[in-house]
N, CA and C atoms as a LAMMPS dump frame, in Angstrom:
ITEM: TIMESTEP
0
ITEM: NUMBER OF ATOMS
345
ITEM: BOX BOUNDS ff ff ff
-5.0000000000000000e+02 5.0000000000000000e+02
-5.0000000000000000e+02 5.0000000000000000e+02
-5.0000000000000000e+02 5.0000000000000000e+02
ITEM: ATOMS id mol type element x y z
1 1 1 N -232.175 208.161 -345.664
2 1 2 C -232.735 208.47 -344.37
3 1 3 C -231.91 209.568 -343.707
4 2 1 N -232.576 210.599 -343.266
5 2 2 C -231.893 211.721 -342.623
6 2 3 C -231.805 211.474 -341.13
7 3 1 N -230.781 211.999 -340.51
8 3 2 C -230.622 211.78 -339.077
9 3 3 C -229.69 212.781 -338.44
10 4 1 N -229.095 212.378 -337.345
11 4 2 C -228.235 213.263 -336.573
12 4 3 C -226.984 213.685 -337.342
13 5 1 N -226.501 212.849 -338.232
14 5 2 C -225.306 213.208 -338.996
15 5 3 C -225.545 214.418 -339.885
16 6 1 N -226.802 214.62 -340.286
17 6 2 C -227.144 215.776 -341.107
18 6 3 C -227.485 216.995 -340.26
19 7 1 N -227.299 216.919 -338.955
20 7 2 C -227.559 218.046 -338.073
21 7 3 C -228.983 218.121 -337.567
22 8 1 N -229.77 217.1 -337.811
23 8 2 C -231.148 217.074 -337.332
24 8 3 C -231.191 216.566 -335.901
25 9 1 N -232.228 216.966 -335.173
26 9 2 C -232.363 216.48 -333.796
27 9 3 C -232.813 215.028 -333.8
28 10 1 N -232.499 214.323 -332.73
29 10 2 C -232.861 212.911 -332.626
30 10 3 C -234.357 212.729 -332.443
31 11 1 N -235.012 213.702 -331.82
32 11 2 C -236.431 213.612 -331.518
33 11 3 C -237.103 214.906 -331.958
34 12 1 N -238.261 214.773 -332.599
35 12 2 C -239.021 215.949 -333.016
36 12 3 C -240.005 216.31 -331.907
37 13 1 N -239.657 217.304 -331.091
38 13 2 C -240.52 217.741 -330.006
39 13 3 C -241.534 218.736 -330.558
40 14 1 N -242.825 218.403 -330.423
41 14 2 C -243.879 219.21 -331.026
42 14 3 C -244.424 220.293 -330.106
43 15 1 N -244.438 220.064 -328.808
44 15 2 C -245.011 221.023 -327.873
45 15 3 C -244.05 221.398 -326.767
46 16 1 N -244.439 222.415 -325.998
47 16 2 C -243.59 222.9 -324.908
48 16 3 C -243.468 221.876 -323.783
49 17 1 N -244.465 221.012 -323.63
50 17 2 C -244.438 220.012 -322.565
51 17 3 C -243.873 218.673 -323.027
52 18 1 N -243.44 218.586 -324.284
53 18 2 C -242.861 217.346 -324.795
54 18 3 C -241.438 217.17 -324.274
55 19 1 N -241.039 215.927 -324.112
56 19 2 C -239.679 215.614 -323.704
57 19 3 C -239.339 214.222 -324.212
58 20 1 N -238.079 213.877 -324.202
59 20 2 C -237.672 212.541 -324.596
60 20 3 C -236.989 211.865 -323.413
61 21 1 N -236.991 210.543 -323.435
62 21 2 C -236.386 209.759 -322.363
63 21 3 C -235.311 208.851 -322.928
64 22 1 N -234.287 208.634 -322.151
65 22 2 C -233.197 207.717 -322.466
66 22 3 C -233.055 206.735 -321.31
67 23 1 N -232.416 205.582 -321.544
68 23 2 C -232.176 204.668 -320.429
69 23 3 C -231.463 205.373 -319.276
70 24 1 N -231.856 205.056 -318.067
71 24 2 C -231.355 205.603 -316.799
72 24 3 C -231.905 206.981 -316.458
73 25 1 N -232.752 207.577 -317.301
74 25 2 C -233.419 208.826 -316.938
75 25 3 C -234.409 208.55 -315.815
76 26 1 N -234.637 209.545 -314.971
77 26 2 C -235.584 209.42 -313.866
78 26 3 C -236.864 210.174 -314.183
79 27 1 N -237.998 209.586 -313.794
80 27 2 C -239.297 210.238 -313.963
81 27 3 C -240.042 210.198 -312.636
82 28 1 N -240.892 211.199 -312.444
83 28 2 C -241.718 211.285 -311.248
84 28 3 C -243.165 211.077 -311.67
85 29 1 N -243.893 210.243 -310.918
86 29 2 C -245.302 209.995 -311.176
87 29 3 C -246.105 210.816 -310.176
88 30 1 N -246.817 211.863 -310.65
89 30 2 C -247.596 212.688 -309.723
90 30 3 C -248.731 211.887 -309.089
91 31 1 N -249.107 212.268 -307.869
92 31 2 C -250.229 211.618 -307.19
93 31 3 C -251.533 212.071 -307.835
94 32 1 N -252.629 211.42 -307.481
95 32 2 C -253.942 211.792 -308.009
96 32 3 C -254.256 213.255 -307.696
97 33 1 N -253.943 213.702 -306.471
98 33 2 C -254.182 215.096 -306.093
99 33 3 C -253.373 216.06 -306.952
100 34 1 N -252.122 215.703 -307.213
101 34 2 C -251.263 216.574 -308.018
102 34 3 C -251.746 216.657 -309.462
103 35 1 N -252.328 215.57 -309.964
104 35 2 C -252.854 215.566 -311.332
105 35 3 C -254.176 216.324 -311.402
106 36 1 N -255.11 216.001 -310.518
107 36 2 C -256.455 216.569 -310.558
108 36 3 C -256.496 218.042 -310.175
109 37 1 N -255.792 218.435 -309.142
110 37 2 C -255.855 219.81 -308.651
111 37 3 C -254.779 220.702 -309.242
112 38 1 N -253.971 220.154 -310.135
113 38 2 C -252.9 220.921 -310.769
114 38 3 C -252.005 221.604 -309.748
115 39 1 N -251.744 220.897 -308.649
116 39 2 C -250.847 221.421 -307.621
117 39 3 C -249.435 221.492 -308.197
118 40 1 N -248.799 222.624 -307.988
119 40 2 C -247.421 222.747 -308.445
120 40 3 C -246.534 221.912 -307.54
121 41 1 N -245.759 221.063 -308.128
122 41 2 C -244.887 220.169 -307.375
123 41 3 C -243.622 220.933 -306.999
124 42 1 N -243.315 220.949 -305.714
125 42 2 C -242.137 221.648 -305.221
126 42 3 C -240.965 220.664 -305.173
127 43 1 N -240.188 220.652 -306.239
128 43 2 C -239.07 219.709 -306.322
129 43 3 C -237.944 220.069 -305.348
130 44 1 N -237.928 221.305 -304.85
131 44 2 C -236.904 221.712 -303.885
132 44 3 C -237.166 221.141 -302.497
133 45 1 N -238.418 220.793 -302.209
134 45 2 C -238.788 220.246 -300.902
135 45 3 C -239.469 218.894 -301.069
136 46 1 N -238.789 217.981 -301.723
137 46 2 C -239.334 216.644 -301.952
138 46 3 C -239.507 215.926 -300.629
139 47 1 N -240.65 215.321 -300.427
140 47 2 C -240.933 214.581 -299.196
141 47 3 C -240.68 213.094 -299.407
142 48 1 N -240.531 212.361 -298.324
143 48 2 C -240.231 210.934 -298.378
144 48 3 C -241.262 210.174 -299.209
145 49 1 N -242.558 210.489 -299.043
146 49 2 C -243.594 209.771 -299.792
147 49 3 C -243.529 210.072 -301.287
148 50 1 N -242.944 211.203 -301.672
149 50 2 C -242.795 211.514 -303.087
150 50 3 C -241.671 210.707 -303.726
151 51 1 N -240.637 210.39 -302.979
152 51 2 C -239.541 209.61 -303.55
153 51 3 C -239.976 208.194 -303.89
154 52 1 N -241.081 207.727 -303.307
155 52 2 C -241.611 206.407 -303.64
156 52 3 C -242.241 206.381 -305.023
157 53 1 N -242.413 207.551 -305.648
158 53 2 C -243.024 207.626 -306.976
159 53 3 C -242.004 208.034 -308.041
160 54 1 N -240.736 207.742 -307.795
161 54 2 C -239.68 208.009 -308.774
162 54 3 C -239.263 206.682 -309.4
163 55 1 N -239.246 206.667 -310.742
164 55 2 C -238.903 205.467 -311.497
165 55 3 C -237.75 205.757 -312.444
166 56 1 N -236.993 204.714 -312.789
167 56 2 C -235.859 204.828 -313.712
168 56 3 C -236.225 204.131 -315.015
169 57 1 N -235.911 204.766 -316.145
170 57 2 C -236.153 204.17 -317.459
171 57 3 C -235.146 203.046 -317.665
172 58 1 N -235.668 201.876 -318.079
173 58 2 C -234.793 200.725 -318.305
174 58 3 C -234.605 200.458 -319.79
175 59 1 N -235.718 200.336 -320.527
176 59 2 C -235.603 200.011 -321.948
177 59 3 C -236.876 200.375 -322.697
178 60 1 N -236.796 200.238 -324.028
179 60 2 C -237.9 200.544 -324.915
180 60 3 C -238.117 199.37 -325.86
181 61 1 N -239.359 199.211 -326.307
182 61 2 C -239.674 198.182 -327.293
183 61 3 C -240.899 198.645 -328.071
184 62 1 N -240.701 199.125 -329.296
185 62 2 C -241.816 199.629 -330.098
186 62 3 C -242.473 200.807 -329.413
187 63 1 N -243.745 200.652 -329.042
188 63 2 C -244.465 201.725 -328.348
189 63 3 C -244.424 201.552 -326.841
190 64 1 N -243.719 200.554 -326.364
191 64 2 C -243.641 200.289 -324.923
192 64 3 C -242.374 200.915 -324.342
193 65 1 N -242.487 201.308 -323.074
194 65 2 C -241.332 201.791 -322.323
195 65 3 C -241.378 201.121 -320.96
196 66 1 N -240.238 200.656 -320.494
197 66 2 C -240.181 199.88 -319.26
198 66 3 C -239.369 200.616 -318.201
199 67 1 N -239.825 200.498 -316.962
200 67 2 C -239.241 201.194 -315.826
201 67 3 C -239.001 200.226 -314.678
202 68 1 N -238.198 200.664 -313.713
203 68 2 C -238.099 200.033 -312.395
204 68 3 C -238.11 201.167 -311.384
205 69 1 N -238.508 200.86 -310.16
206 69 2 C -238.467 201.882 -309.107
207 69 3 C -237.016 202.29 -308.902
208 70 1 N -236.812 203.555 -308.611
209 70 2 C -235.449 204.096 -308.549
210 70 3 C -234.601 203.469 -307.457
211 71 1 N -235.225 202.903 -306.427
212 71 2 C -234.42 202.325 -305.346
213 71 3 C -234.05 200.857 -305.582
214 72 1 N -234.464 200.282 -306.694
215 72 2 C -234.181 198.877 -307.005
216 72 3 C -232.822 198.763 -307.691
217 73 1 N -231.934 197.999 -307.124
218 73 2 C -230.641 197.736 -307.765
219 73 3 C -230.763 196.503 -308.655
220 74 1 N -231.129 195.384 -308.07
221 74 2 C -231.422 194.155 -308.812
222 74 3 C -232.575 193.453 -308.109
223 75 1 N -233.242 192.603 -308.844
224 75 2 C -234.361 191.881 -308.233
225 75 3 C -233.829 190.752 -307.351
226 76 1 N -234.554 190.47 -306.295
227 76 2 C -234.16 189.405 -305.37
228 76 3 C -234.486 188.047 -305.976
229 77 1 N -235.723 187.928 -306.489
230 77 2 C -236.146 186.693 -307.141
231 77 3 C -236.292 187.014 -308.621
232 78 1 N -235.396 186.473 -309.43
233 78 2 C -235.367 186.776 -310.851
234 78 3 C -236.684 186.409 -311.533
235 79 1 N -237.23 187.326 -312.309
236 79 2 C -238.446 187.145 -313.108
237 79 3 C -239.691 186.854 -312.289
238 80 1 N -239.7 187.232 -311.012
239 80 2 C -240.878 186.979 -310.18
240 80 3 C -241.402 188.241 -309.511
241 81 1 N -240.555 189.205 -309.263
242 81 2 C -240.978 190.391 -308.514
243 81 3 C -241.842 191.341 -309.344
244 82 1 N -241.418 191.657 -310.55
245 82 2 C -242.144 192.628 -311.367
246 82 3 C -242.839 191.942 -312.537
247 83 1 N -242.082 191.276 -313.375
248 83 2 C -242.622 190.535 -314.518
249 83 3 C -241.538 189.579 -314.981
250 84 1 N -241.796 188.912 -316.078
251 84 2 C -240.775 187.998 -316.589
252 84 3 C -239.565 188.757 -317.123
253 85 1 N -239.706 190.058 -317.339
254 85 2 C -238.591 190.865 -317.826
255 85 3 C -237.904 191.664 -316.725
256 86 1 N -238.372 191.53 -315.478
257 86 2 C -237.847 192.278 -314.333
258 86 3 C -237.968 193.795 -314.513
259 87 1 N -239.004 194.224 -315.2
260 87 2 C -239.279 195.638 -315.385
261 87 3 C -240.776 195.805 -315.568
262 88 1 N -241.259 197.046 -315.519
263 88 2 C -242.7 197.244 -315.562
264 88 3 C -243.085 198.467 -316.371
265 89 1 N -244.317 198.425 -316.903
266 89 2 C -244.89 199.572 -317.613
267 89 3 C -245.817 200.36 -316.704
268 90 1 N -246.339 199.704 -315.683
269 90 2 C -247.299 200.316 -314.767
270 90 3 C -246.644 200.574 -313.411
271 91 1 N -247.092 201.648 -312.764
272 91 2 C -246.588 201.957 -311.434
273 91 3 C -247.18 200.974 -310.426
274 92 1 N -246.75 201.06 -309.198
275 92 2 C -247.226 200.168 -308.148
276 92 3 C -248.743 200.282 -307.97
277 93 1 N -249.306 201.496 -308.173
278 93 2 C -250.755 201.663 -308.018
279 93 3 C -251.535 201.267 -309.268
280 94 1 N -250.856 200.835 -310.33
281 94 2 C -251.518 200.302 -311.517
282 94 3 C -251.655 201.255 -312.685
283 95 1 N -251.271 202.52 -312.549
284 95 2 C -251.407 203.46 -313.665
285 95 3 C -250.222 203.322 -314.622
286 96 1 N -250.481 203.619 -315.886
287 96 2 C -249.421 203.581 -316.886
288 96 3 C -248.439 204.719 -316.6
289 97 1 N -247.185 204.393 -316.441
290 97 2 C -246.174 205.384 -316.083
291 97 3 C -245.998 206.409 -317.198
292 98 1 N -245.969 205.965 -318.441
293 98 2 C -245.687 206.888 -319.546
294 98 3 C -246.789 207.916 -319.776
295 99 1 N -247.97 207.7 -319.237
296 99 2 C -249.079 208.628 -319.46
297 99 3 C -249.004 209.875 -318.576
298 100 1 N -248.417 209.779 -317.395
299 100 2 C -248.425 210.903 -316.463
300 100 3 C -247.05 211.297 -315.953
301 101 1 N -245.987 210.715 -316.46
302 101 2 C -244.669 210.95 -315.865
303 101 3 C -244.137 212.343 -316.169
304 102 1 N -243.287 212.815 -315.275
305 102 2 C -242.585 214.085 -315.407
306 102 3 C -241.095 213.768 -315.32
307 103 1 N -240.352 214.147 -316.338
308 103 2 C -238.919 213.886 -316.347
309 103 3 C -238.239 214.778 -315.316
310 104 1 N -237.366 214.187 -314.501
311 104 2 C -236.663 214.959 -313.477
312 104 3 C -235.158 214.759 -313.595
313 105 1 N -234.442 215.694 -313.026
314 105 2 C -232.984 215.629 -312.922
315 105 3 C -232.606 215.577 -311.463
316 106 1 N -231.62 214.788 -311.131
317 106 2 C -231.062 214.78 -309.788
318 106 3 C -229.597 215.168 -309.931
319 107 1 N -229.247 216.313 -309.359
320 107 2 C -227.887 216.815 -309.462
321 107 3 C -226.907 216.02 -308.616
322 108 1 N -225.656 216.339 -308.746
323 108 2 C -224.604 215.617 -308.015
324 108 3 C -224.736 215.764 -306.514
325 109 1 N -225.396 216.836 -306.064
326 109 2 C -225.589 217.04 -304.632
327 109 3 C -226.949 216.547 -304.151
328 110 1 N -227.708 215.917 -305.059
329 110 2 C -229.016 215.38 -304.688
330 110 3 C -230.17 216.336 -304.876
331 111 1 N -229.917 217.489 -305.478
332 111 2 C -230.994 218.44 -305.725
333 111 3 C -231.861 217.941 -306.886
334 112 1 N -233.178 217.953 -306.694
335 112 2 C -234.12 217.464 -307.691
336 112 3 C -234.74 218.641 -308.406
337 113 1 N -234.827 218.554 -309.732
338 113 2 C -235.458 219.606 -310.521
339 113 3 C -236.198 218.98 -311.695
340 114 1 N -237.215 219.686 -312.18
341 114 2 C -237.933 219.253 -313.37
342 114 3 C -237.078 219.611 -314.576
343 115 1 N -236.991 218.687 -315.514
344 115 2 C -236.175 218.964 -316.689
345 115 3 C -236.973 219.691 -317.721
């Protein structure tokens, strides 16, 4: 089996819009308007309502990827708030996070940019 020790990349990115995620990476879920109208998201002027759509990658399992909202430190009621695993695949509005997410970076000074 070939891998990183042979100098190969960990992930085979096929297209320009492809990206990979690791635990603790942040993703942004665009709103319906941003998806449908192809509005360019201005990461330099993030608004309060946009920060409610930022999620943190928690773990992976086969074809599943699990997230929590970025402002969640720990759950208040264990295994009751999100699911029995205290993480979720769907956003608060019910859409699958992995289908529309945009990977973002938050710098040390809090500046947000698309990765």
